[in-house]
KELUM-542970 format. One record per residue (C-alpha): residue number from 1; residue in one letter; x, y, z. Coordinates in steps of 0.5 Angstrom, whole numbers, plus 500, padded with zeros to 3 digits. Each point is the difference from the previous one (the first is absolute). Layout:
BEGIN
   bagu   kese     X     Y     Z
    NUM      A     X     Y     Z
...
end
This chain:
BEGIN
   bagu   kese     X     Y     Z
      1      M   152   266   309
      2      D   497   501   493
      3      L   494   497   498
      4      T   503   496   494
      5      S   504   496   506
      6      L   494   500   504
      7      S   495   497   495
      8      S   506   494   498
      9      R   499   498   507
     10      I   493   499   500
     11      P   498   492   498
     12      P   495   500   494
     13      P   493   497   501
     14      L   499   493   501
     15      H   496   499   493
     16      T   506   503   497
     17      R   505   495   503
     18      L   495   495   498
     19      L   500   502   493
     20      T   508   501   500
     21      A   501   493   503
     22      I   495   497   494
     23      R   504   503   495
     24      Q   507   498   502
     25      L   497   493   501
     26      P   502   497   493
     27      A   507   503   501
     28      R   501   497   507
     29      S   497   493   497
     30      R   505   500   495
     31      N   506   502   504
     32      F   498   495   505
     33      V   500   494   494
     34      R   506   503   498
     35      E   504   500   507
     36      N   497   493   502
     37      P   499   495   495
     38      G   500   494   504
     39      T   495   503   505
     40      V   495   501   494
     41      K   501   493   497
     42      R   498   497   507
     43      I   494   505   501
     44      V   498   497   493
     45      K   501   493   502
     46      C   496   501   506
     47      A   494   503   496
     48      V   500   494   495
     49      T   501   495   506
     50      L   494   503   503
     51      A   495   501   494
     52      A   502   493   498
     53      A   499   497   506
     54      L   493   503   501
     55      A   498   498   493
     56      L   502   492   501
     57      T   496   501   507
     58      I   493   503   497
     59      T   500   497   493
     60      K   493   496   500
     61      P   503   493   498
     62      L   506   500   505
     63      V   495   502   506
     64      Q   497   494   501
     65      W   507   496   499
     66      H   503   504   505
     67      G   496   497   506
     68      T   498   504   506
     69      N   506   505   500
     70      P   501   503   494
     71      F   503   506   503
     72      L   506   496   502
     73      L   502   501   493
     74      G   501   507   500
     75      T   502   500   508
     76      T   506   496   498
     77      A   502   504   494
     78      I   500   506   504
     79      Y   504   498   505
     80      L   505   497   495
     81      F   500   507   496
     82      P   506   499   495
     83      I   504   506   504
     84      R   506   496   500
     85      S   505   496   496
     86      V   498   494   496
     87      G   505   496   505
     88      G   496   503   506
     89      Q   493   499   497
     90      I   502   493   499
     91      V   502   499   507
     92      F   494   504   503
     93      T   495   496   496
     94      I   503   493   503
     95      I   500   503   507
     96      S   493   502   499
     97      L   498   493   497
     98      L   503   496   505
     99      G   496   504   505
    100      A   494   499   497
    101      L   502   492   499
    102      L   502   500   507
    103      G   493   503   502
    104      L   496   495   496
    105      A   504   494   503
    106      Y   499   503   507
    107      A   492   502   499
    108      N   499   493   497
    109      L   504   497   506
    110      A   495   504   505
    111      L   494   498   496
    112      V   502   492   501
    113      L   501   501   507
    114      A   493   504   501
    115      N   497   494   496
    116      L   503   495   505
    117      A   498   504   506
    118      Q   493   501   497
    119      P   495   494   503
    120      T   496   496   495
    121      P   493   503   500
    122      S   494   496   501
    123      A   495   497   495
    124      D   494   504   502
    125      E   504   507   500
    126      L   498   504   494
    127      A   504   506   501
    128      P   505   499   505
    129      L   504   506   503
    130      I   507   501   500
    131      P   503   496   506
    132      T   504   504   505
    133      S   506   495   499
    134      R   501   502   492
    135      R   499   508   502
    136      V   506   499   505
    137      V   504   496   496
    138      L   500   505   494
    139      F   500   506   505
    140      V   507   498   503
    141      A   502   498   493
    142      M   499   508   498
    143      L   504   502   506
    144      L   506   495   499
    145      A   500   503   493
    146      A   500   507   502
    147      C   505   499   505
    148      L   505   496   495
    149      C   499   506   495
    150      G   501   505   505
    151      H   507   497   503
    152      T   502   499   493
    153      R   498   507   497
    154      S   504   503   506
    155      K   506   496   500
    156      H   501   499   492
    157      P   497   506   497
    158      R   502   498   493
    159      L   494   494   501
    160      Y   495   506   500
    161      L   496   498   494
    162      S   500   492   502
    163      T   497   502   507
    164      V   495   504   496
    165      F   497   495   496
    166      F   501   495   505
    167      M   495   504   504
    168      I   495   502   495
    169      V   499   492   498
    170      N   499   498   507
    171      M   495   506   501
    172      F   496   498   495
    173      A   501   492   500
    174      L   499   499   508
    175      I   494   505   501
    176      R   496   497   494
    177      G   503   493   502
    178      L   495   500   506
    179      A   494   499   495
    180      S   504   496   495
    181      P   504   494   502
    182      V   503   500   492
    183      P   508   501   500
    184      V   501   506   496
    185      F   505   501   494
    186      R   496   502   494
    187      N   497   506   503
    188      Y   507   503   502
    189      F   506   498   496
    190      P   499   501   493
    191      V   497   507   501
    192      I   506   502   504
    193      F   505   496   495
    194      F   496   504   494
    195      G   501   507   504
    196      A   508   498   501
    197      A   500   498   492
    198      V   497   507   498
    199      A   505   504   504
    200      M   506   495   498
    201      V   498   501   492
    202      V   500   507   501
    203      S   507   501   503
    204      L   503   495   494
    205      L   496   504   494
    206      L   500   507   502
    207      W   507   503   501
    208      P   503   494   504
    209      E   505   502   505
    210      D   506   497   503
    211      H   503   501   507
    212      S   507   500   497
    213      R   498   507   498
    214      V   499   502   507
    215      L   507   497   502
    216      R   503   503   494
    217      A   497   507   502
    218      G   502   499   508
    219      V   507   498   498
    220      K   501   506   496
    221      G   497   505   505
    222      A   504   497   505
    223      L   506   501   496
    224      S   499   507   498
    225      E   499   502   508
    226      A   506   496   502
    227      R   504   504   495
    228      Q   497   507   502
    229      A   501   498   508
    230      I   508   498   498
    231      L   500   507   497
    232      D   497   503   506
    233      V   505   497   505
    234      E   506   502   495
    235      K   497   507   500
    236      S   499   500   508
    237      I   507   498   501
    238      W   502   506   496
    239      S   496   505   503
    240      R   502   503   507
    241      G   495   497   505
    242      F   499   493   498
    243      G   493   501   498
    244      E   495   494   501
    245      V   498   497   493
    246      D   493   499   499
    247      V   498   493   499
    248      S   493   500   499
    249      G   500   499   493
    250      L   505   494   501
    251      A   496   497   505
    252      K   493   501   496
    253      E   503   496   494
    254      V   504   495   504
    255      G   493   498   504
    256      A   496   500   493
    257      L   506   495   498
    258      G   499   496   506
    259      T   492   500   499
    260      A   501   498   492
    261      F   505   494   503
    262      T   495   498   505
    263      E   494   500   494
    264      A   505   496   496
    265      D   501   494   505
    266      Y   493   498   498
    267      E   499   502   493
    268      I   501   497   493
    269      S   505   504   496
    270      L   501   500   492
    271      A   506   504   499
    272      R   507   500   498
    273      V   504   501   506
    274      D   499   495   506
    275      G   497   504   506
    276      V   505   496   505
    277      E   506   503   497
    278      L   498   507   502
    279      K   500   498   507
    280      P   507   501   502
    281      L   499   507   497
    282      R   494   502   504
    283      A   504   497   506
    284      W   506   505   498
    285      L   495   506   499
    286      E   497   499   507
    287      K   507   500   503
    288      L   502   506   497
    289      L   493   503   503
    290      E   502   498   507
    291      L   507   503   499
    292      V   498   506   498
    293      R   495   501   506
    294      V   506   498   504
    295      Y   504   506   497
    296      N   495   504   502
    297      C   500   498   507
    298      T   507   501   500
    299      V   500   507   497
    300      R   495   502   505
    301      A   504   498   506
    302      R   507   503   497
    303      P   504   504   505
    304      G   499   508   499
    305      R   507   501   498
    306      L   501   496   494
    307      H   494   503   496
    308      Q   504   506   500
    309      E   506   498   496
    310      T   500   501   493
    311      D   505   498   494
    312      V   499   506   495
    313      H   507   500   499
    314      L   499   493   496
    315      M   494   501   495
    316      G   495   504   504
    317      S   493   497   503
    318      Q   497   504   494
    319      A   503   496   495
    320      S   495   498   495
    321      L   500   492   498
    322      E   503   502   493
    323      E   506   503   503
    324      R   501   494   504
    325      K   499   495   495
    326      E   505   504   496
    327      A   506   500   505
    328      P   505   495   499
    329      P   498   493   504
    330      P   505   498   506
    331      T   505   495   499
    332      P   500   494   506
    333      A   507   500   499
    334      C   501   506   504
    335      P   496   500   506
    336      T   504   505   504
    337      D   499   505   495
    338      M   493   499   499
    339      N   494   505   503
    340      K   495   495   504
    341      R   494   504   498
    342      R   502   501   493
    343      A   501   492   499
    344      I   493   499   504
    345      S   497   505   495
    346      F   503   496   494
    347      A   498   494   502
    348      F   493   502   501
    349      L   500   503   493
    350      E   502   493   498
    351      A   494   497   504
    352      V   495   504   496
    353      R   503   498   494
    354      V   500   493   502
    355      M   492   500   502
    356      D   499   503   493
    357      M   503   494   497
    358      V   496   495   505
    359      A   493   504   498
    360      D   502   499   492
    361      R   502   493   501
    362      I   493   498   503
    363      E   496   504   495
    364      T   504   497   495
    365      A   499   493   503
    366      Y   492   501   500
    367      T   499   504   493
    368      S   506   496   496
    369      K   498   495   495
    370      T   507   497   500
    371      G   501   500   507
    372      T   506   502   505
    373      S   505   497   495
    374      D   501   506   496
    375      S   499   505   506
    376      P   507   502   503
    377      M   501   498   507
    378      V   500   505   506
    379      E   508   503   500
    380      I   502   499   507
    381      A   507   500   499
    382      A   501   508   500
    383      F   495   500   506
    384      A   504   495   504
    385      A   506   504   499
    386      N   497   506   503
    387      M   498   496   506
    388      A   507   498   501
    389      A   502   507   500
    390      V   495   502   505
    391      E   502   495   504
    392      A   507   501   500
    393      A   499   508   501
    394      L   496   498   506
    395      S   505   495   503
    396      G   505   505   499
    397      E   497   505   504
    398      R   499   496   506
    399      A   507   497   499
    400      R   502   508   501
    401      R   496   501   506
    402      T   504   502   506
    403      D   498   501   507
    404      A   501   507   499
    405      D   494   500   495
    406      I   496   496   505
    407      L   501   505   505
    408      A   499   506   496
    409      D   494   498   496
    410      G   497   495   505
    411      V   498   493   500
    412      E   493   502   498
    413      E   503   503   494
    414      A   504   494   498
    415      A   494   495   501
    416      F   496   504   496
    417      V   505   500   494
    418      D   501   493   501
    419      L   493   498   500
    420      L   498   505   494
    421      H   506   496   496
    422      E   497   493   502
    423      I   493   502   497
    424      L   503   503   494
    425      G   504   494   499
    426      A   494   496   501
    427      L   496   504   495
    428      L   505   499   495
    429      E   500   492   501
    430      A   492   501   499
    431      V   501   503   494
    432      K   505   495   498
    433      G   496   494   502
    434      A   494   503   496
    435      A   504   500   494
    436      E   502   493   501
    437      A   493   498   501
    438      G   498   504   493
    439      N   505   496   496
    440      A   497   494   503
    441      V   494   501   497
    442      S   499   496   493
    443      S   495   500   495
    444      T   500   496   493
    445      G   495   505   497
    446      R   494   495   500
    447      L   494   500   504
    448      R   499   495   505
    449      L   495   497   505
    450      F   502   501   507
    451      L   497   497   506
    452      P   499   503   506
    453      M   506   502   504
    454      K   498   497   507
    455      F   498   493   497
    456      R   507   500   496
    457      R   504   501   506
    458      A   496   496   505
    459      A   504   494   500
    460      R   507   504   499
    461      K   498   504   507
    462      S   498   494   504
    463      K   507   497   498
    464      I   503   506   502
    465      E   496   501   507
    466      D   502   493   501
    467      A   508   501   499
    468      E   499   506   505
    469      K   497   496   505
    470      I   505   495   500
    471      R   506   506   500
    472      S   496   504   506
    473      S   499   494   504
    474      S   508   498   499
    475      R   502   507   502
    476      S   495   500   506
    477      G   503   494   503
    478      P   496   495   504
    479      A   495   503   505
    480      D   501   499   507
    481      P   494   495   503
    482      E   501   503   507
    483      S   498   507   497
    484      P   493   503   501
    485      H   500   501   492
    486      P   503   494   497
    487      G   497   500   493
    488      P   501   504   494
    489      D   493   503   500
    490      T   501   503   507
    491      P   501   508   501
    492      D   507   503   497
    493      L   502   504   506
    494      V   499   498   507
    495      S   502   504   507
    496      G   499   498   507
    497      D   496   495   503
    498      E   493   504   499
    499      F   499   503   493
    500      A   495   501   495
    501      V   499   495   494
    502      V   499   505   494
    503      Q   499   496   494
    504      E   497   501   493
    505      D   493   497   498
    506      P   501   497   493
    507      D   493   502   498
    508      T   500   507   503
    509      D   504   506   501
    510      D   499   501   507
    511      T   504   498   506
    512      A   498   495   505
    513      T   503   500   506
    514      T   499   495   506
    515      P   500   502   507
    516      L   506   500   504
    517      V   501   494   503
    518      H   506   496   504
    519      L   503   495   495
    520      R   503   494   503
    521      P   507   498   499
    522      Q   498   493   498
    523      Q   493   499   496
    524      T   496   494   499
    525      W   495   498   495
    526      C   495   503   504
    527      T   503   507   500
    528      R   502   499   493
    529      L   493   499   498
    530      A   497   505   504
    531      L   505   505   497
    532      T   498   498   493
    533      L   493   501   502
    534      S   501   506   503
    535      R   503   503   494
    536      A   495   497   495
    537      L   494   503   504
    538      A   504   507   500
    539      R   501   500   492
    540      V   492   498   500
    541      K   498   506   505
    542      H   505   505   496
    543      S   498   498   493
    544      R   497   505   496
    545      H   498   495   494
    546      L   496   496   505
    547      K   496   506   503
    548      Y   498   502   493
    549      A   498   493   499
    550      V   496   500   506
    551      K   497   507   498
    552      F   499   498   493
    553      S   496   494   502
    554      M   496   504   505
    555      V   497   505   494
    556      M   499   494   496
    557      G   496   496   505
    558      I   496   506   502
    559      L   498   502   493
    560      S   498   492   498
    561      A   497   498   507
    562      P   493   502   498
    563      A   500   496   494
    564      F   501   494   505
    565      V   494   501   504
    566      G   493   497   498
    567      R   498   502   493
    568      N   504   506   500
    569      Y   504   498   494
    570      I   494   501   495
    571      W   500   507   501
    572      Y   507   500   501
    573      E   501   498   493
    574      S   495   504   498
    575      L   503   507   502
    576      R   507   498   498
    577      V   503   501   507
    578      Q   506   496   497
    579      W   502   507   498
    580      A   501   502   507
    581      L   505   495   501
    582      I   503   502   494
    583      S   500   507   502
    584      A   503   499   507
    585      M   505   495   497
    586      V   503   505   495
    587      A   500   506   506
    588      M   503   496   505
    589      E   508   502   500
    590      T   505   498   505
    591      T   500   507   503
    592      R   495   505   502
    593      G   502   505   496
    594      M   500   496   494
    595      T   494   498   501
    596      F   497   507   501
    597      R   503   501   493
    598      T   497   494   497
    599      A   493   501   503
    600      G   500   507   497
    601      M   502   498   493
    602      K   495   494   500
    603      V   494   505   502
    604      C   502   505   494
    605      G   502   494   495
    606      A   493   496   502
    607      V   496   506   500
    608      G   503   503   493
    609      G   500   493   497
    610      G   493   499   502
    611      V   497   506   498
    612      C   504   499   493
    613      A   497   494   499
    614      F   493   502   502
    615      V   501   506   495
    616      T   502   495   495
    617      M   494   496   500
    618      Q   496   505   500
    619      V   503   503   493
    620      S   501   493   497
    621      Q   493   498   502
    622      G   503   493   501
    623      H   503   499   493
    624      V   506   496   501
    625      W   505   503   495
    626      A   498   507   502
    627      N   502   498   507
    628      V   507   497   497
    629      L   501   507   497
    630      I   499   504   506
    631      A   504   495   504
    632      F   506   501   495
    633      V   499   508   501
    634      L   500   499   507
    635      G   506   496   500
    636      F   505   505   499
    637      V   498   504   506
    638      V   500   493   504
    639      G   507   499   497
    640      G   503   507   502
    641      L   498   499   507
    642      V   503   493   500
    643      N   506   502   497
    644      N   501   505   505
    645      A   503   497   507
    646      T   496   505   504
    647      C   493   498   497
    648      V   501   493   498
    649      K   495   497   505
    650      A   495   505   498
    651      G   500   499   493
    652      T   500   492   501
    653      V   494   501   505
    654      A   496   504   495
    655      A   502   495   494
    656      L   497   494   505
    657      A   494   504   502
    658      F   498   502   492
    659      N   501   493   498
    660      I   496   497   506
    661      I   494   504   499
    662      I   500   500   492
    663      G   501   492   501
    664      V   495   499   505
    665      S   495   504   496
    666      Q   501   497   493
    667      S   500   493   503
    668      S   493   501   504
    669      A   494   499   497
    670      D   497   507   501
    671      H   506   504   499
    672      N   499   504   506
    673      T   506   505   501
    674      T   497   504   506
    675      A   499   494   504
    676      T   507   497   499
    677      L   503   507   501
    678      A   496   501   507
    679      R   503   493   502
    680      R   507   502   498
    681      L   499   507   504
    682      L   497   496   506
    683      T   505   495   501
    684      L   506   504   499
    685      P   500   504   506
    686      V   498   494   504
    687      G   506   496   498
    688      L   505   507   501
    689      A   497   501   507
    690      V   501   493   503
    691      A   507   500   497
    692      M   502   507   503
    693      I   497   498   507
    694      I   503   493   500
    695      H   507   503   498
    696      M   500   506   505
    697      G   497   496   506
    698      V   503   493   499
    699      F   508   500   501
    700      P   501   507   497
    701      F   506   501   496
    702      H   502   507   500
    703      A   505   502   495
    704      R   502   506   504
    705      A   501   497   507
    706      Q   503   494   497
    707      L   505   504   496
    708      G   503   503   507
    709      R   501   493   502
    710      A   503   497   494
    711      I   505   506   500
    712      S   501   498   508
    713      H   501   493   498
    714      S   505   502   494
    715      M   504   504   506
    716      D   500   494   504
    717      W   503   495   495
    718      L   505   506   498
    719      H   502   499   508
    720      H   501   493   499
    721      L   504   501   494
    722      L   505   505   504
    723      F   500   496   506
    724      A   502   494   496
    725      I   506   504   497
    726      E   502   502   507
    727      L   500   493   503
    728      A   506   499   494
    729      G   504   505   503
    730      D   499   499   508
    731      P   505   496   503
    732      E   496   499   506
    733      A   494   497   496
    734      D   504   493   499
    735      G   500   499   508
    736      G   493   503   501
    737      A   497   496   495
    738      Y   504   494   503
    739      A   498   501   507
    740      L   492   500   498
    741      G   501   494   496
    742      L   498   503   494
    743      T   506   498   495
    744      S   506   496   500
    745      V   503   504   494
    746      P   505   506   500
    747      S   496   507   500
    748      S   502   501   493
    749      S   496   494   498
    750      I   494   501   505
    751      V   496   503   494
    752      S   501   496   493
    753      E   501   503   493
    754      G   493   497   499
    755      R   497   503   506
    756      Y   502   507   498
    757      A   497   499   493
    758      D   494   498   503
    759      V   500   506   505
    760      V   501   504   494
    761      R   495   497   496
    762      K   495   501   505
    763      T   502   507   502
    764      Q   499   502   493
    765      R   493   497   499
    766      R   498   504   506
    767      V   502   506   497
    768      R   496   498   494
    769      F   494   498   503
    770      A   500   507   504
    771      G   500   503   493
    772      S   495   496   497
    773      L   495   503   505
    774      M   501   507   498
    775      P   495   500   494
    776      A   495   497   505
    777      T   500   506   505
    778      R   498   505   495
    779      Y   493   497   499
    780      E   499   499   508
    781      I   494   505   503
    782      S   502   503   506
    783      L   497   506   504
    784      A   506   501   504
    785      G   503   504   494
    786      R   505   499   495
    787      F   505   494   500
    788      P   507   502   499
    789      V   502   496   494
    790      E   506   504   498
    791      R   503   499   507
    792      F   499   493   500
    793      Q   503   499   493
    794      S   506   504   503
    795      I   501   495   505
    796      L   499   495   496
    797      D   506   503   495
    798      R   504   501   506
    799      L   499   493   502
    800      S   502   497   493
    801      D   506   504   500
    802      I   502   498   507
    803      V   499   492   497
    804      L   505   502   494
    805      L   505   503   505
    806      I   500   494   504
    807      V   499   494   495
    808      G   504   504   494
    809      S   499   498   493
    810      P   503   493   498
    811      D   501   497   494
    812      P   494   497   497
    813      A   503   493   500
    814      G   503   502   507
    815      P   498   498   507
    816      R   496   505   504
    817      T   505   501   506
    818      P   499   507   503
    819      V   506   504   497
    820      L   501   502   507
    821      L   503   493   501
    822      G   503   500   493
    823      P   508   499   499
    824      G   501   508   500
    825      A   498   500   507
    826      R   503   494   503
    827      G   506   503   503
    828      L   495   505   503
    829      I   496   496   503
    830      E   504   499   506
    831      A   501   507   501
    832      W   499   504   506
    833      G   493   503   500
    834      R   497   497   494
    835      E   495   495   504
    836      Q   498   505   505
    837      L   498   505   494
    838      L   496   494   497
    839      G   497   499   507
    840      S   498   507   500
    841      L   497   500   493
    842      C   496   494   503
    843      N   498   504   505
    844      D   498   505   496
    845      L   496   496   495
    846      L   496   497   507
    847      V   498   507   502
    848      L   498   502   493
    849      S   496   493   499
    850      H   497   501   507
    851      T   498   507   499
    852      L   496   499   494
    853      S   497   494   502
    854      A   498   502   507
    855      R   498   507   497
    856      L   504   504   505
    857      Y   505   506   500
    858      M   507   499   498
    859      P   505   501   506
    860      R   503   507   500
    861      H   507   499   501
    862      R   505   499   494
    863      S   502   493   497
    864      H   505   497   504
    865      S   503   497   493
    866      S   503   507   498
    867      V   504   500   506
    868      V   502   493   500
    869      L   502   501   492
    870      A   505   506   503
    871      E   503   495   504
    872      Y   501   495   495
    873      M   503   504   495
    874      R   505   502   505
    875      A   503   493   500
    876      F   502   502   493
    877      R   504   506   502
    878      P   508   499   500
    879      E   502   497   507
    880      K   505   505   502
    881      H   494   506   499
    882      R   495   497   504
    883      D   497   504   506
    884      D   505   501   506
    885      D   495   499   505
    886      E   499   493   498
    887      S   504   495   504
    888      D   505   495   498
    889      E   496   495   503
    890      A   493   502   496
    891      Q   504   500   493
    892      Q   503   493   501
    893      Q   493   498   501
    894      Q   498   502   494
    895      R   500   496   494
    896      V   503   504   495
    897      P   500   498   493
    898      S   506   498   496
    899      P   503   505   495
    900      E   498   495   494
    901      S   493   500   502
    902      T   500   508   500
    903      A   503   501   493
    904      N   492   501   498
    905      Y   495   503   505
    906      A   494   498   495
    907      D   497   496   506
    908      V   501   506   505
    909      G   497   504   495
    910      R   494   496   499
    911      L   499   499   507
    912      A   500   508   501
    913      T   495   500   494
    914      L   496   495   504
    915      V   500   505   506
    916      R   498   506   496
    917      E   494   496   496
    918      M   498   497   507
    919      D   499   508   502
    920      L   496   502   494
    921      L   496   494   502
    922      R   499   502   507
    923      E   498   507   498
    924      E   495   497   495
    925      V   497   496   505
    926      D   500   505   505
    927      A   496   505   496
    928      L   495   495   498
    929      I   499   498   507
    930      A   500   508   502
    931      Q   495   502   495
    932      S   495   494   499
    933      H   501   493   502
    934      V   500   501   508
    935      S   495   497   504
    936      S   494   504   503
    937      R   501   497   507
    938      T   507   503   500
    939      K   498   507   498
    940      E   495   499   506
    941      V   504   498   505
    942      L   506   504   498
    943      P   498   507   497
    944      E   506   503   503
    945      L   505   495   496
    946      V   496   501   494
    947      A   501   508   500
    948      S   508   499   502
    949      V   500   495   494
    950      S   497   505   495
    951      A   505   505   502
    952      S   506   496   499
    953      R   502   494   495
    954      V   504   494   502
    955      A   508   501   500
    956      T   504   497   495
    957      A   507   501   498
    958      V   499   504   493
    959      A   505   505   500
    960      S   506   495   500
    961      R   501   492   500
    962      C   505   501   505
    963      P   498   504   506
    964      S   505   503   505
    965      R   502   495   506
    966      A   498   506   505
    967      G   494   497   502
    968      W   502   493   500
    969      D   500   497   507
    970      G   499   493   499
    971      S   493   499   502
    972      T   495   498   495
    973      A   495   506   500
    974      G   502   506   496
    975      P   498   507   503
    976      S   493   502   499
    977      R   499   505   495
    978      A   493   502   502
    979      G   500   499   507
    980      S   495   496   504
    981      V   493   503   502
    982      F   500   496   507
    983      R   507   503   501
    984      G   498   507   499
    985      K   494   498   505
    986      E   505   498   506
    987      A   504   506   499
    988      D   494   504   500
    989      L   498   497   507
    990      E   506   501   503
    991      K   500   507   499
    992      G   493   500   503
    993      M   496   502   494
    994      P   495   497   496
    995      A   502   496   494
    996      A   496   505   495
    997      E   503   506   503
    998      G   507   497   500
    999      R   499   499   492
   1000      E   498   507   499
   1001      E   506   503   504
   1002      R   505   496   496
   1003      R   496   502   494
end
């Protein structure tokens, strides 16, 4: 190695790197401004808001007018920094002012009650002490206010600012109300109102933003990623291996679009296009994403023979997009002479053109001053012709399929091909729906003011819900008064005399389970009342919102309790201990990990803001406009932190500390900045320490532990859904349910369409709730080691794919009935083995759920679903080619599907793909348990089992979706792959040798 190459690897000295960074700072700043103009504008607006609020706070003529709380003006302006659109700024300002008004009303009510509870002092008392009754009333009012705000903050995060201002008003008003019985309003609301007005004026005058730009950018990005996903699917079809399509970009853009629509529900918009008209387009884009994910599941479960075939004699898998575009399009008139893959390629290339036209039309609707009247409609006729050609080609291929083809290629290959064809057809239908939704978007070219979407559709939604309730009640029929579940609000699925009632708490995401009890056939009013109370108490017990409210009220009560004892309110007010309550309120997040993160950021922000305020006061020597100028310069740093999603808490707290210290110092007579900074730094750790201790000691919400529970509950609800689908095809479900007195309707109607939709909705909600816990797990502190976040994320992805395979991707306006009960599967529901396969999948979900929740090892035997799937596929083979060892009586007992129902094997392919995804989920859970998630007690009790699990993996049918029938013996448990440690011990004892020696001999 020469000296030149060696010297190039030695890093330069530190001072050289610093000088280089300083020289590159202007160029990097110019690049940042050029690449992020929107962020730079928001940073400038934050700097102007901070300087203006500070100027209005510390200016001499206004200090006396503000009253005893001048710093609340800057506090309000900082909480309402103009980092959002004008419509969002208006909504958040209204929410904050309403919170302040409600807080003042509550505080005045508490003061009135305290005055009524206070006894009248005698005439000879010159300086009466504060009576105990007044202290008790005000302290209880503080606890009730904290409990109400805590519950609202946990259940409705959008009302966060409202709860903040509600508590800030009551922190000062109730404690000061101990010595002052005068009602409060003048010292609080005008200051808060002017602070909100400062932020509002800056948002309106400096580069006003509208939320329609966010919607426009979201739709544009989602359409671009959808176009790329369609191209990737087309390339995947042309490639040999049917490779998976990367949907990360499409999922990110569709998620961002959904967030934009959620914000638009509560924001006033000024645009040329009504955001409501873009809702159908968003729904079709979401369906497109779901279909691409189902396509990936299908190609992951493809048979081993199909991906090896090629069609190089047609156009070649390496043909370029331009060459395929130049080829003559297929004609629907001759479907028999049309190549299937060629027709699909032309249809997908036409779909790409359609998506480009939709994007152009949306862009024209937002930018053109003449509206969409001069914009051409999206041409769908040619695309519809290509879709008809694809459908004709696929139908012709299914019509030409013979028994010899099924025997030669196998049922699993036909099932894979039909399912793939169904997904491709659904993808084309989604593109067509998106094109029609794009044509429905209209614009007159004039700017119009639109109210929040949620307010406009509230009346229409209530009418639709009323119609749906009437329709579902007419479908479900009257309830049986003799049934143990006579009402519509009872659980959906019932099996047997003793069962667990699993119901969803409306204000929580946990599952409240009542004890196993024997329900009597006839219920009196006492029994119904007892059941109602039991369910209500279970909801209260498992409500995380109520638990958080209790913790929040405890923190506020502990920090404010000294002020209500004796004459402590005097030094309490002198030391500004209310700042400790504000610190604890900001740090109290709903999860432990987010509380740690917020507390750390608050310490950094408070210390940094306090030091900056101290230096500012020393440099300015108390001059008002010098402080304002320094605040404007510092506002650029604060604005950069606030506009960063990771450091927003630190930036907000730094600005609050800077404003409070300068505001209090300038408004005081001695301008003692050191004393003010000392009070702030003293109250900060007190508030954070109390908040952390209560949060970790009382009802601790461990996001990592709750994540495992949430995934287990998701699997439980998937089990409920599959069990309901199984009942639809079980011929004995009618008699069994009727014998138990649970139903008097046919088995196909045991679970109505409305109940199916409800179970689907709850299942999807559980999976989303589990996904929402993932960010909080990254900030929890654990001494046991690194938390496997990636493994949990993989399990959640598998669960989401399984939900899509079961539920499907129905039309946005259609019902949410599971696709396994759709019209395409009606002829296969009664086929022999289908309900057994669904029951086996139910058992797999129960095993996985119990394994994950109890933190036990996965059973070492193979999943029974793959064996049942093989038997189920055998029913679709031609009858004359069945196994010779199968008796005629057994063949007669099988319910063989009709030839009309077997023309399309898409349902069989979906079930086979579902089994494959379940196997992959089983592997993920087994890897998680074996690596990190098993309980320490299990490791201590069964150390040899730990060694056996570490040396083996759980058995899954990964080589083929249709395992051989040689291992089928009719039992419910497959052969063990890793062997049993206890069986090895028994064999060693029979040979007369110790277990350890026997293991050494076998090695």
